[in-house]
Structure formats: C-alpha cells, structure tokens
A tleap script that builds the chain and sets N, CA, C and O, in Angstrom:
source leaprc.protein.ff14SB
mol = sequence {
  NMET GLY ARG VAL LEU THR GLU ALA THR ILE
  GLU SER LEU GLU ASP LEU TRP ALA ALA LYS
  ARG GLY LEU ILE PRO ALA GLY GLN VAL ARG
  ARG VAL THR ILE ALA ASP ALA LEU VAL ASP
  THR GLY ALA THR LEU ARG SER LEU PRO THR
  GLY LEU ILE HIE ARG LEU GLY LEU ALA GLU
  ARG SER ILE THR PRO ALA GLY LYS ILE LEU
  CARG
}
set mol.1.N position { 167.820 -24.036 -26.221 }
set mol.1.CA position { 166.944 -23.645 -27.315 }
set mol.1.C position { 165.506 -23.587 -26.815 }
set mol.1.O position { 165.094 -24.395 -25.982 }
set mol.2.N position { 164.762 -22.640 -27.321 }
set mol.2.CA position { 163.367 -22.501 -26.930 }
set mol.2.C position { 162.440 -23.130 -27.956 }
set mol.2.O position { 162.859 -23.591 -29.018 }
set mol.3.N position { 161.174 -23.129 -27.598 }
set mol.3.CA position { 160.147 -23.638 -28.515 }
set mol.3.C position { 159.687 -22.496 -29.412 }
set mol.3.O position { 159.529 -21.363 -28.957 }
set mol.4.N position { 159.474 -22.800 -30.685 }
set mol.4.CA position { 158.970 -21.809 -31.628 }
set mol.4.C position { 157.560 -22.209 -32.022 }
set mol.4.O position { 157.340 -23.299 -32.551 }
set mol.5.N position { 156.602 -21.320 -31.762 }
set mol.5.CA position { 155.209 -21.552 -32.119 }
set mol.5.C position { 154.770 -20.480 -33.106 }
set mol.5.O position { 155.242 -19.345 -33.047 }
set mol.6.N position { 153.871 -20.837 -34.009 }
set mol.6.CA position { 153.340 -19.883 -34.974 }
set mol.6.C position { 151.913 -20.267 -35.335 }
set mol.6.O position { 151.483 -21.391 -35.079 }
set mol.7.N position { 151.196 -19.349 -35.919 }
set mol.7.CA position { 149.870 -19.675 -36.431 }
set mol.7.C position { 150.049 -20.303 -37.807 }
set mol.7.O position { 150.812 -19.794 -38.628 }
set mol.8.N position { 149.357 -21.396 -38.059 }
set mol.8.CA position { 149.464 -22.097 -39.343 }
set mol.8.C position { 148.068 -22.450 -39.842 }
set mol.8.O position { 147.214 -22.894 -39.075 }
set mol.9.N position { 147.851 -22.247 -41.133 }
set mol.9.CA position { 146.600 -22.660 -41.764 }
set mol.9.C position { 146.914 -23.814 -42.695 }
set mol.9.O position { 147.787 -23.709 -43.557 }
set mol.10.N position { 146.196 -24.921 -42.519 }
set mol.10.CA position { 146.383 -26.123 -43.336 }
set mol.10.C position { 145.128 -26.306 -44.157 }
set mol.10.O position { 144.023 -26.313 -43.616 }
set mol.11.N position { 145.289 -26.456 -45.464 }
set mol.11.CA position { 144.154 -26.583 -46.376 }
set mol.11.C position { 144.236 -27.894 -47.137 }
set mol.11.O position { 145.318 -28.443 -47.341 }
set mol.12.N position { 143.089 -28.382 -47.550 }
set mol.12.CA position { 143.031 -29.593 -48.371 }
set mol.12.C position { 143.401 -29.219 -49.801 }
set mol.12.O position { 142.693 -28.450 -50.450 }
set mol.13.N position { 144.510 -29.765 -50.289 }
set mol.13.CA position { 144.953 -29.476 -51.649 }
set mol.13.C position { 143.926 -29.955 -52.677 }
set mol.13.O position { 143.695 -29.300 -53.693 }
set mol.14.N position { 143.325 -31.093 -52.397 }
set mol.14.CA position { 142.292 -31.619 -53.293 }
set mol.14.C position { 141.134 -30.624 -53.421 }
set mol.14.O position { 140.634 -30.387 -54.520 }
set mol.15.N position { 140.712 -30.046 -52.295 }
set mol.15.CA position { 139.632 -29.055 -52.318 }
set mol.15.C position { 140.062 -27.784 -53.052 }
set mol.15.O position { 139.276 -27.200 -53.798 }
set mol.16.N position { 141.302 -27.360 -52.843 }
set mol.16.CA position { 141.793 -26.156 -53.525 }
set mol.16.C position { 141.758 -26.338 -55.045 }
set mol.16.O position { 141.371 -25.427 -55.777 }
set mol.17.N position { 142.166 -27.526 -55.512 }
set mol.17.CA position { 142.128 -27.801 -56.956 }
set mol.17.C position { 140.686 -27.841 -57.463 }
set mol.17.O position { 140.396 -27.348 -58.554 }
set mol.18.N position { 139.790 -28.423 -56.680 }
set mol.18.CA position { 138.379 -28.479 -57.079 }
set mol.18.C position { 137.796 -27.070 -57.163 }
set mol.18.O position { 137.022 -26.773 -58.074 }
set mol.19.N position { 138.159 -26.211 -56.231 }
set mol.19.CA position { 137.677 -24.830 -56.260 }
set mol.19.C position { 138.250 -24.079 -57.455 }
set mol.19.O position { 137.552 -23.291 -58.092 }
set mol.20.N position { 139.515 -24.324 -57.755 }
set mol.20.CA position { 140.141 -23.660 -58.905 }
set mol.20.C position { 139.462 -24.064 -60.210 }
set mol.20.O position { 139.341 -23.250 -61.125 }
set mol.21.N position { 139.019 -25.318 -60.299 }
set mol.21.CA position { 138.328 -25.803 -61.508 }
set mol.21.C position { 136.839 -25.450 -61.507 }
set mol.21.O position { 136.126 -25.762 -62.460 }
set mol.22.N position { 136.375 -24.806 -60.448 }
set mol.22.CA position { 134.981 -24.401 -60.369 }
set mol.22.C position { 134.036 -25.514 -59.941 }
set mol.22.O position { 132.822 -25.384 -60.097 }
set mol.23.N position { 134.572 -26.605 -59.405 }
set mol.23.CA position { 133.740 -27.735 -58.994 }
set mol.23.C position { 133.092 -27.518 -57.628 }
set mol.23.O position { 132.025 -28.062 -57.343 }
set mol.24.N position { 133.748 -26.718 -56.788 }
set mol.24.CA position { 133.174 -26.359 -55.484 }
set mol.24.C position { 133.432 -24.872 -55.256 }
set mol.24.O position { 134.399 -24.330 -55.790 }
set mol.25.N position { 132.590 -24.207 -54.478 }
set mol.25.CA position { 132.862 -22.807 -54.152 }
set mol.25.C position { 134.106 -22.686 -53.270 }
set mol.25.O position { 134.396 -23.584 -52.479 }
set mol.26.N position { 134.830 -21.592 -53.404 }
set mol.26.CA position { 136.049 -21.382 -52.619 }
set mol.26.C position { 135.770 -21.459 -51.122 }
set mol.26.O position { 136.636 -21.877 -50.354 }
set mol.27.N position { 134.588 -21.067 -50.703 }
set mol.27.CA position { 134.236 -21.108 -49.291 }
set mol.27.C position { 134.058 -22.507 -48.741 }
set mol.27.O position { 133.967 -22.682 -47.526 }
set mol.28.N position { 134.008 -23.515 -49.611 }
set mol.28.CA position { 133.857 -24.906 -49.159 }
set mol.28.C position { 135.182 -25.653 -49.044 }
set mol.28.O position { 135.200 -26.833 -48.697 }
set mol.29.N position { 136.286 -24.975 -49.333 }
set mol.29.CA position { 137.600 -25.605 -49.170 }
set mol.29.C position { 137.812 -25.885 -47.685 }
set mol.29.O position { 137.698 -24.987 -46.851 }
set mol.30.N position { 138.122 -27.140 -47.366 }
set mol.30.CA position { 138.356 -27.503 -45.962 }
set mol.30.C position { 139.707 -26.979 -45.523 }
set mol.30.O position { 140.730 -27.211 -46.168 }
set mol.31.N position { 139.685 -26.255 -44.394 }
set mol.31.CA position { 140.922 -25.691 -43.843 }
set mol.31.C position { 140.822 -25.624 -42.334 }
set mol.31.O position { 139.733 -25.524 -41.768 }
set mol.32.N position { 141.975 -25.681 -41.696 }
set mol.32.CA position { 142.067 -25.596 -40.240 }
set mol.32.C position { 143.178 -24.607 -39.916 }
set mol.32.O position { 144.270 -24.688 -40.478 }
set mol.33.N position { 142.900 -23.676 -39.010 }
set mol.33.CA position { 143.928 -22.752 -38.528 }
set mol.33.C position { 144.313 -23.171 -37.113 }
set mol.33.O position { 143.467 -23.302 -36.229 }
set mol.34.N position { 145.595 -23.374 -36.928 }
set mol.34.CA position { 146.132 -23.777 -35.626 }
set mol.34.C position { 146.874 -22.565 -35.069 }
set mol.34.O position { 147.857 -22.108 -35.651 }
set mol.35.N position { 146.399 -22.055 -33.947 }
set mol.35.CA position { 146.956 -20.826 -33.376 }
set mol.35.C position { 148.366 -21.001 -32.841 }
set mol.35.O position { 149.156 -20.057 -32.853 }
set mol.36.N position { 148.690 -22.204 -32.369 }
set mol.36.CA position { 149.994 -22.408 -31.733 }
set mol.36.C position { 150.691 -23.656 -32.281 }
set mol.36.O position { 151.018 -24.574 -31.529 }
set mol.37.N position { 150.911 -23.678 -33.587 }
set mol.37.CA position { 151.593 -24.811 -34.226 }
set mol.37.C position { 153.073 -24.796 -33.852 }
set mol.37.O position { 153.728 -23.756 -33.919 }
set mol.38.N position { 153.588 -25.951 -33.462 }
set mol.38.CA position { 154.998 -26.079 -33.098 }
set mol.38.C position { 155.850 -26.183 -34.361 }
set mol.38.O position { 155.573 -27.005 -35.235 }
set mol.39.N position { 156.874 -25.359 -34.454 }
set mol.39.CA position { 157.794 -25.371 -35.589 }
set mol.39.C position { 158.967 -26.275 -35.243 }
set mol.39.O position { 159.654 -26.051 -34.246 }
set mol.40.N position { 159.197 -27.291 -36.060 }
set mol.40.CA position { 160.345 -28.184 -35.883 }
set mol.40.C position { 161.243 -28.000 -37.103 }
set mol.40.O position { 160.968 -28.549 -38.170 }
set mol.41.N position { 162.301 -27.237 -36.946 }
set mol.41.CA position { 163.153 -26.900 -38.086 }
set mol.41.C position { 163.915 -28.096 -38.641 }
set mol.41.O position { 164.459 -28.021 -39.743 }
set mol.42.N position { 163.964 -29.191 -37.903 }
set mol.42.CA position { 164.660 -30.381 -38.382 }
set mol.42.C position { 163.727 -31.434 -38.952 }
set mol.42.O position { 164.181 -32.507 -39.349 }
set mol.43.N position { 162.437 -31.151 -39.001 }
set mol.43.CA position { 161.463 -32.141 -39.466 }
set mol.43.C position { 161.570 -32.364 -40.972 }
set mol.43.O position { 161.829 -31.437 -41.740 }
set mol.44.N position { 161.366 -33.619 -41.371 }
set mol.44.CA position { 161.360 -33.951 -42.798 }
set mol.44.C position { 159.992 -34.453 -43.248 }
set mol.44.O position { 159.764 -34.628 -44.446 }
set mol.45.N position { 159.082 -34.687 -42.312 }
set mol.45.CA position { 157.725 -35.132 -42.621 }
set mol.45.C position { 156.736 -34.247 -41.876 }
set mol.45.O position { 157.103 -33.533 -40.943 }
set mol.46.N position { 155.487 -34.301 -42.295 }
set mol.46.CA position { 154.425 -33.578 -41.599 }
set mol.46.C position { 153.663 -34.560 -40.728 }
set mol.46.O position { 153.464 -35.715 -41.105 }
set mol.47.N position { 153.242 -34.099 -39.574 }
set mol.47.CA position { 152.472 -34.931 -38.664 }
set mol.47.C position { 151.296 -34.126 -38.144 }
set mol.47.O position { 151.446 -32.977 -37.731 }
set mol.48.N position { 150.113 -34.748 -38.171 }
set mol.48.CA position { 148.894 -34.097 -37.690 }
set mol.48.C position { 148.109 -35.067 -36.829 }
set mol.48.O position { 148.182 -36.279 -37.033 }
set mol.49.N position { 147.363 -34.548 -35.872 }
set mol.49.CA position { 146.467 -35.412 -35.102 }
set mol.49.C position { 145.398 -36.022 -36.027 }
set mol.49.O position { 145.003 -35.420 -37.025 }
set mol.50.N position { 144.950 -37.212 -35.673 }
set mol.50.CA position { 143.969 -37.935 -36.484 }
set mol.50.C position { 142.714 -37.108 -36.765 }
set mol.50.O position { 142.192 -37.127 -37.880 }
set mol.51.N position { 142.231 -36.383 -35.752 }
set mol.51.CA position { 141.022 -35.586 -35.934 }
set mol.51.C position { 141.156 -34.543 -37.031 }
set mol.51.O position { 140.219 -34.321 -37.799 }
set mol.52.N position { 142.320 -33.899 -37.110 }
set mol.52.CA position { 142.538 -32.897 -38.156 }
set mol.52.C position { 142.641 -33.545 -39.527 }
set mol.52.O position { 142.160 -32.992 -40.516 }
set mol.53.N position { 143.261 -34.708 -39.590 }
set mol.53.CA position { 143.372 -35.427 -40.863 }
set mol.53.C position { 141.979 -35.717 -41.413 }
set mol.53.O position { 141.719 -35.499 -42.596 }
set mol.54.N position { 141.088 -36.205 -40.563 }
set mol.54.CA position { 139.731 -36.528 -41.000 }
set mol.54.C position { 138.948 -35.268 -41.359 }
set mol.54.O position { 138.203 -35.262 -42.340 }
set mol.55.N position { 139.110 -34.203 -40.575 }
set mol.55.CA position { 138.396 -32.956 -40.847 }
set mol.55.C position { 138.779 -32.358 -42.194 }
set mol.55.O position { 137.951 -31.740 -42.862 }
set mol.56.N position { 140.034 -32.544 -42.589 }
set mol.56.CA position { 140.520 -32.004 -43.855 }
set mol.56.C position { 140.323 -32.969 -45.022 }
set mol.56.O position { 140.564 -32.608 -46.174 }
set mol.57.N position { 139.885 -34.192 -44.726 }
set mol.57.CA position { 139.695 -35.178 -45.787 }
set mol.57.C position { 140.996 -35.688 -46.372 }
set mol.57.O position { 141.045 -36.077 -47.539 }
set mol.58.N position { 142.053 -35.689 -45.567 }
set mol.58.CA position { 143.362 -36.131 -46.035 }
set mol.58.C position { 143.511 -37.638 -45.867 }
set mol.58.O position { 142.747 -38.273 -45.138 }
set mol.59.N position { 144.505 -38.202 -46.552 }
set mol.59.CA position { 144.767 -39.635 -46.464 }
set mol.59.C position { 145.873 -39.900 -45.445 }
set mol.59.O position { 146.905 -39.228 -45.460 }
set mol.60.N position { 145.662 -40.875 -44.564 }
set mol.60.CA position { 146.689 -41.282 -43.612 }
set mol.60.C position { 147.706 -42.154 -44.337 }
set mol.60.O position { 147.331 -43.032 -45.114 }
set mol.61.N position { 148.974 -41.917 -44.091 }
set mol.61.CA position { 150.028 -42.689 -44.761 }
set mol.61.C position { 150.752 -43.629 -43.817 }
set mol.61.O position { 150.982 -44.790 -44.155 }
set mol.62.N position { 151.112 -43.148 -42.647 }
set mol.62.CA position { 151.845 -43.949 -41.669 }
set mol.62.C position { 151.340 -43.594 -40.285 }
set mol.62.O position { 150.906 -42.469 -40.039 }
set mol.63.N position { 151.399 -44.556 -39.391 }
set mol.63.CA position { 150.961 -44.321 -38.022 }
set mol.63.C position { 152.166 -44.451 -37.102 }
set mol.63.O position { 152.917 -45.422 -37.183 }
set mol.64.N position { 152.344 -43.467 -36.229 }
set mol.64.CA position { 153.418 -43.498 -35.238 }
set mol.64.C position { 152.796 -43.269 -33.870 }
set mol.64.O position { 151.649 -42.830 -33.787 }
set mol.65.N position { 153.518 -43.553 -32.805 }
set mol.65.CA position { 152.971 -43.294 -31.475 }
set mol.65.C position { 152.609 -41.814 -31.263 }
set mol.65.O position { 151.703 -41.503 -30.491 }
set mol.66.N position { 153.312 -40.909 -31.944 }
set mol.66.CA position { 153.072 -39.471 -31.772 }
set mol.66.C position { 151.896 -38.965 -32.598 }
set mol.66.O position { 151.388 -37.874 -32.339 }
set mol.67.N position { 151.461 -39.727 -33.574 }
set mol.67.CA position { 150.361 -39.266 -34.435 }
set mol.67.C position { 150.469 -39.861 -35.817 }
set mol.67.O position { 151.158 -40.862 -36.016 }
set mol.68.N position { 149.806 -39.266 -36.756 }
set mol.68.CA position { 149.802 -39.738 -38.125 }
set mol.68.C position { 150.819 -38.959 -38.932 }
set mol.68.O position { 151.069 -37.784 -38.662 }
set mol.69.N position { 151.401 -39.606 -39.912 }
set mol.69.CA position { 152.365 -38.958 -40.800 }
set mol.69.C position { 151.730 -38.821 -42.169 }
set mol.69.O position { 151.155 -39.776 -42.691 }
set mol.70.N position { 151.830 -37.636 -42.752 }
set mol.70.CA position { 151.334 -37.386 -44.095 }
set mol.70.C position { 152.505 -37.230 -45.030 }
set mol.70.O position { 153.501 -36.599 -44.677 }
set mol.71.N position { 152.404 -37.788 -46.208 }
set mol.71.CA position { 153.466 -37.620 -47.202 }
set mol.71.C position { 152.926 -36.937 -48.414 }
set mol.71.O position { 153.664 -36.702 -49.371 }
savepdb mol mol.pdb
quit
C-alpha cells in the first residue's frame, strides 16, 4: 500500500460560528492549509502538531508521543 497525501484546510469552528453571527469578519477566521496532509483511512481521531493547535486556537484533549489528539 502507498501513502495518500492531499491538501487539507483546517479551520477553527469557534471562529466560523463567530463570523456567522457577525462577531468577527470572515477574513479573521483562523485557518491553516496543509499542502501534503497524510490520509489515514483507518483513523478514528484527529491529530495535529502542537503549533497548529495553538495557531488555530483549539483545545488540546490528549497528548501522545506522536502529537496532540483533538476530539
């Protein structure tokens, strides 16, 4: 089996809701585009590097040797 990579954009859901309610401009929604995101078809959780979690203003839920887990 080979590796599957794709471009993925991750956005802060909290920011998206704030923009929808008119509390922040749509251009201020925190988002990150990853050009070569690894697709794991068997994954049941999301995992992001700590730096991206902080940049998006997300909450850390669990810590593993491979990175942070978001639920």
